N, C-alpha and C positions, 0 to 999 in steps of 0.2 A: 427795480426800478429800470424802465429805458424795454421792459419783458414786451415780446410779438407773440401774439397766438392767431394761430390760424383754423378758424371752425369751420368745417365743412357739413354742410344739412341737406341731405337727401329730399327734394320737396316730392320726389315721387315714390318713396317708399311707404309700404302698408303700413305701419306705424304713425306715420304723419298724416293723420285726420283729425278734424275737431272732435274734442272729449276724450282724445289718448295722452296719454301722461306725454309723449316727446311733445306733440303739438303744444301742449299747454306750457310745457316748458321752454320751446323757445320763444312762443308768444309773450309769455311774462319775461323772460331774458330780453326781449326788443320793445317791450312798452315800461317795463317799469324798473329796468337797468341803464337805458339807452335811451339818451334823447337823441333820436333821430328825425331829421326830418330831410328827406330826398327829394329830386323829382325823378322819375320813371318814365322810360321810353318804350310804345306798348306798340308791337302791330297786329292790324287785325286781318286773319287771315277767313275769308265770306267761305262756306260751303257747298255754294251755289251762287249761281250768277245774280239772281233775282236778291239777293240780302246786301244789304246798304253799306257803305263802305265807313259808317262810323260804328264807334263799339256801343251797344246798348248799356252794358253796365256802367258806364262812364257819363251817362245822362247829366245823374248829379251831382255832380264831381267837378271842381274846375279844371277845365284842362285846354288846349288848343290844338289845333290839326294843323300838322305838319306836311307837307308833300317833297318828293323827292324831287330833283333838280340834275333835269337832265343836260349834254351839251354834246353837239356833235360837228365833229372835224372830219370834212371832206379831202382826201390828199390824191393829190394827180401825180401821176409820172414819178412813182417813188420807189425804189430798191427796196426790196425786201426777201429775206434768207430765203434760201433752196433749205426743206426739211426733208426727213426719212423718216417717218414714223415705226418703220421696221429695222431699223440700223441706227439709233440715237447714239452722236458722238457725245461722251460726258465732257471731254476736256479736249485742249489743243494737240495734248500728248498723241492720242490716237486721229489724228484729225484725216480727213481723206478729201477728194477732190468734188464729191458726189454731193454732200451734205453741209449745213453749216451747225456744229457743237450747239449743245444745249446750253451752255452757260453763256455763251457768245447770243443766244437768242434771248434768253432773259433779261440781259445787259441791254440789250436793243430795244426792248419792249419798255424797259424802264426809260429808256432814251425817248420813245414814242408818246408813253404818259406826261413824259415832264416834256412837252412839246418839242422837242429840240429836233433840228433838221438834219438827221443824218446824212442825207446826201450832200450837205455843203462843206462838210469837214474832210480835213486832210490829215494824214498822220504826222506831216510837219505844218500843220495849220496852226496859226497864232490865237483865233478866236474858239474853234473847234478843233481838237484832234479826233474826234469820234467820227468815225464813217459805219457804216453798213456792213456788218460781216459777210464775209466771203464763203460759198458760192451764193450768188443773188441773181433775180432776175428781174427786170423793170412791170408794175403794172401800171398800166392806165389809171386805175380809179381804186381807192382803197378807203377806209373811214377807220377812224376813232370815236367810238361812241363810249359815254361814259353817264353812269346813273349817280349823285350823291344822296345820301337820306341813310334811313334806316332800312335794309332790304333783307328780306325772309329768305333762308334757306331754300324753300321751296320757289322762291322766284328765279332763284338762281339756277336751281335743278332744273325749272322747265326751259330758261334762256338754253342753258349746255343741250338740251333735247332737241331746243327748236334748230340748234346749231347744227348739231351733227345729223337731223334728217335733210338739210338744206347743202350738205356739202356735195360737190362734184367736181367737176373739171373747171369751173369757173372759180371755186373760191378752194383752192388747194389746202389749205388750213385756216384756224382761226384761234385766237387766244382771248381767256377771258381772267380778269385780276382781279380778284376779291380784297379790299383793304379791309380789315378788322378796325377795331377801334382802338388807337395807341393806348389809351388807358385803361383798354378793359379788365377787370380785375382774374380772368381766368382767360386763357387761351389754349393750344394743342392739348388734347387729350385731357382737358378740365382738368388743364394743372394751372398753378399759380403763374401769373404773366408777369413779366420782369418789365414793368414800365419803366421805371426808373434808368433800367440799366441799359436801355435799347428803343423797348416801344414795337419792334418789328413783329408784326402778325397780320401776315395777308400770304393768299397762292395764286397761283396763276395755271390756268387747266387750257392745255392746248388741243383742238379740238380737229382731226382728221377725219376725210371719208371711210365710212364703214365703220364707225363706232370705235375708233382707234385715239387714244389721250394719252399725254403727257401729263405730268403734275408734277408743278416746284413747289414748296412749300419754303416758306423764308421764317426763320426762329430768331428769339433772341438770344443772349447769351446765358441767360437764366431759363429757357423754355426748351426744355429737354423731352423729347416723346420717350414713352415708355417701350 
């Protein structure tokens, strides 16, 4: 009573083919023993520029097409942290005057994502005590671009590569944060995701010139990487 089982099926295994014993067993369990009806979210990845944006195999299946939602916030005269990819400071215990710590940067990026004005906060402020970490510098123009929807790994890789190629003196660094679905059944390292224990499931890639990167990963209490 109250037993809970986690069953893993490798869909890419050589033995998981129509007509094979494993395939037929899994299909029988899903159709005969479990009355499951659920929606599926799918993304179509065209192999060439002439391919259509629809999935041909779904033409006879009831479905609807969803578009990603894009937002663009232009930020003017904002302070941004000064970073050094060659000597990242993990915490304030070893802080220097040359660059911001990685933990302070991660927190600041969270404030920007929540549309918090980090320039108006003061340590003793009543409305907001949060301010841009030091050291920092003023940028006349910066932006916060967001996409909401089902975004494929290929698109994220293309975005990181495009940003790394455009880095230069005018763009000292940029950051890409990817949020996974909070209720995803699996998370890091293909392990079970502790949704009801927190739901943290995102990472941030900080891109520097010359193909230098920082990577932050956010794990829930029960999401442990092997």
